[in-house]
C-alpha positions in Angstrom: 0.0 0.0 0.0 1.3 3.3 -1.1 1.0 6.8 -2.9 -0.9 6.2 -6.1 -3.0 2.7 -4.8 -6.6 3.1 -4.0 -8.1 2.2 -0.7 -11.8 0.7 -0.4 -14.1 -0.2 2.4 -15.4 -3.4 0.9 -13.9 -6.5 -0.9 -15.5 -5.8 -4.2 -13.6 -2.6 -4.1 -16.8 -0.6 -5.2 -16.9 1.8 -2.3 -13.8 3.8 -1.7 -12.5 5.1 1.6 -13.7 9.0 2.4 -10.9 11.7 2.1 -9.1 11.9 5.1 -5.8 11.1 7.3 -6.1 7.4 8.5 -3.6 5.9 11.2 -2.5 2.3 10.3 -0.8 -0.2 13.2 1.1 -2.8 11.6 2.9 -3.6 14.9 0.3 -4.1 17.7 1.7 -1.2 19.5 -0.8 1.5 21.5 -0.2 4.3 18.5 -0.3 4.0 14.9 3.1 3.3 12.8 1.8 5.1 9.7 -0.7 7.9 8.5 -2.4 7.7 5.1 -4.1 10.6 3.6 -6.8 9.8 1.3 -7.8 12.1 -1.5 -10.9 11.7 -3.9 -12.2 8.3 -5.0 -9.9 6.6 -2.4 -6.5 7.7 -3.7 -3.5 7.5 -1.5 -2.0 10.8 -1.6 0.6 10.6 1.0 2.0 8.0 3.5 3.9 9.3 6.8 5.8 7.1 9.0 5.7 7.9 12.8 8.9 9.9 13.8 8.0 11.4 16.9 10.8 12.0 19.5 8.9 10.6 22.3 8.8 6.6 21.1 12.6 7.0 20.5 15.8 6.4 22.6 19.7 6.9 22.0 19.4 9.4 19.6 22.7 10.5 18.4 23.4 13.1 15.4 25.1 11.1 12.8 25.1 13.6 9.8 23.3 16.4 7.8 21.9 16.0 4.7 22.4 18.1 1.4 19.5 20.5 2.2 20.7 20.8 5.8 18.4 18.4 7.5 19.8 16.8 10.5 20.2 12.9 10.2 20.1 10.6 13.4 20.8 7.3 14.5 18.2 5.9 17.2 16.3 2.9 18.5 12.4 2.8 19.3 11.5 2.6 23.1 9.3 0.2 22.6 10.6 -3.0 20.6 7.0 -3.6 19.4 7.2 -0.9 17.1 10.4 -1.7 15.5 13.6 -3.5 16.9 17.2 -2.4 15.9 19.1 0.9 15.2 17.4 3.3 12.7 18.3 6.3 10.6 16.0 9.1 10.0 14.7 12.5 11.1 13.1 14.0 13.8 9.8 15.1 13.3 9.7 18.2 14.9 12.8 19.3 13.2 11.1 19.0 9.3 7.5 20.8 9.7 7.1 20.7 6.3 7.1 17.2 5.9 5.6 16.4 9.0 1.6 16.1 10.4 0.4 15.6 13.7 -2.2 12.7 14.0 -3.3 11.5 17.5 -1.0 13.9 19.2 2.0 12.2 17.7 4.2 13.3 15.0 4.9 11.7 11.5 7.1 12.2 8.4 6.6 11.8 4.8 10.2 10.6 3.9 9.4 11.3 0.2 9.6 15.2 0.9 12.9 15.0 2.6 16.4 14.0 1.2 17.1 11.6 4.0 16.4 7.9 3.8 14.5 6.1 6.9 16.2 2.7 7.0 17.5 0.1 9.6 21.3 0.3 9.9 21.9 -2.5 12.6 
């Protein structure tokens, strides 16, 4: 499921999901780990990843992108979300690529020149 895909409320694909932001929980945690923005006709227009500082620990600045965005390594506090060490950004530092959903910050990584990835 990604940008350009369509989502529906039924298995026959006859009723598109209404336009809004929707939280998706892939990891059985108490907070969604993705937020998708649905546009007209059920079209996914954006996918945001949970990038709120309050869910991270061992945060270390490891570089700066070409556009000047800080790049960090970190672990998630709750191993249910994701295990390991990751590279990414802090959502509060990239407001033009972030949204707030249920009091958590999410980043659309397609709008920043930093790759979110597991590094160990």
